[in-house]
N, C-alpha and C positions, 0 to 999 in steps of 0.2 A: 454519579460516575464521572470519571475524568476522561476527556477525549483530547487527542492531539489533532489540531486543525491544520490542514494544508490546502494548497490550491492546485487545480488542473485547469489551465486556461483561465476563464473567468469564474469557474465553479469552485465553491468551497466544500471541503469534505472533512469528515470527522472519523478518526480511527480510535477504537476502544484502547485506552492506554494500557489495559491489561495485556494486550497483544504485543506491546512495545517493550523491547529489552533496553534500548538506548537510542538517543537521537544524536547523530554526529554531524560535525561540519562536513561539507562535501570535500572528499579527498579524491585523488586520482584513482581510477578504477582500471585494473589490468584487463584488457579486452581478451576475449576468447575467440579464436578464429572459427568461422562458420557457425557461430551461435545464432539462434533464431532471433528475429526482431523482438526487441524488448529486453533481451538479456544483455546488459551493459558489460558484464564481466564478473570479476571477483575482487574482493578486498581482503586484507589481513585484519581480522578483528580479534585482538588479544591472542594472537598466535594461531587462530583458526581461520582457514579460508572460508569465506562466505560469499555465495552468489549474490549478484546485484541486478535488480530489475529496474528499468526506467519507467516509472508509472506514466509519465506523459506520453511516452512512445506507445505503451500498451493501450492506454485509455483514449488519448486524443490524437494519436498518430504523428506526433512530432517529438523530438528529443527535448528533455528538460532544459530550460535555460539555466546557465550557470551564474546565479546571483549569489550575493552574500547570504540570502535567506534560503538557498537551496540546501537541503539536508539529505543525509542518509539515515533512514529510519530502519533500525535493526529490529526485526520482529520474529516471533516464534511461528514456525509452520510445522505441520506434521507430514512426514514422508509416507510412501506406499506401505511401509511395514509398521506404521503407527508410531515411529520414533519422532521426537521433536527435534527439529533442526533450525538453524538460523537462516534468515533471508534478509538482505538489505534492499530497501526501496528508495529510489531517488525521488524526492518530492520537492516541489517549489513552495516557498513561503510557509515552511513547516516550522513556525516559530511561536505558535500560540497554543494554549490549552483552553478548554472550557469545561465547566461543570454542567451536566444536564442529567436529569432522571430519564431512564429509557422511555417512560410513558410520555415524555415531552416530544418524542419523535413520532410522527404520524405518517401513514402511507401517502405517497406523493400523488396517487391516482393514476400512475403510469407503471405498467409492468413491461420490462424489457428483458426477454430471454437471452439476448446477446450480451447483456451486462448483469449477470446474476449477483455481482458484488454490490450493486446499488441497493441501499436499504431505505428506511424512512427518512423524513426530513424534519428539521426544526427551524424556527425563525429566531433571529436575535437582532440586535441593533445594526448589524452589517448585512442583513438579508438572510437567505436560506443557506443552511448547511446540511449536507446529506451524509448520513452514516454509511460507511462502507465496511464490508467484511473482507479483511485482508486474505482470509483463507479461500475466498471465491474470486479474487482479483485477477488471477493469471489465466490466460487462455490455455487450452489443452496442450498445444505444441511446446509452450514454455514450461508448463508443469512437467511434461515428460522429460525434458532436458534436465530439469532441476530435481527430478524424483519427488515431486509433490503431488498428492492425490488430486483428482479432478473434483472430488467432493470432500467436505469435512464436516464433522458434527458442529452444530451450533451456528446461528446466524443472528444478525442484529434484530 
């Protein structure tokens, strides 16, 4: 399997490339007044408005740094009615991919109910990388605003 690797603070994370529609350079995001923390706004993706979530803000509590390696990762999500919709994720250092078999990822030994998106880990020459499930990444208040269900079938 192919994974897109990105960074949140010092941690490395892997996103199943099958969830990814496209990786874009960071562009200006139109802010939405009164949006919950983590919702950065919307972008125009090929004529379609797409909500944008700042992963750093949601996961580690600070806005993503705007580096050349900061990207918008457009992913598929499923809404409350079961329809697939697009969501863009702001992620730092999202410039690499890696190939791993799912069996190469093992349980970390830590269960965290407050972070259901965290999956198993694998090691490589750069240290540990943790598989995340984008469908489980957003907290309930953000999901409600974006009309994304609080649970979705399948996980890493």
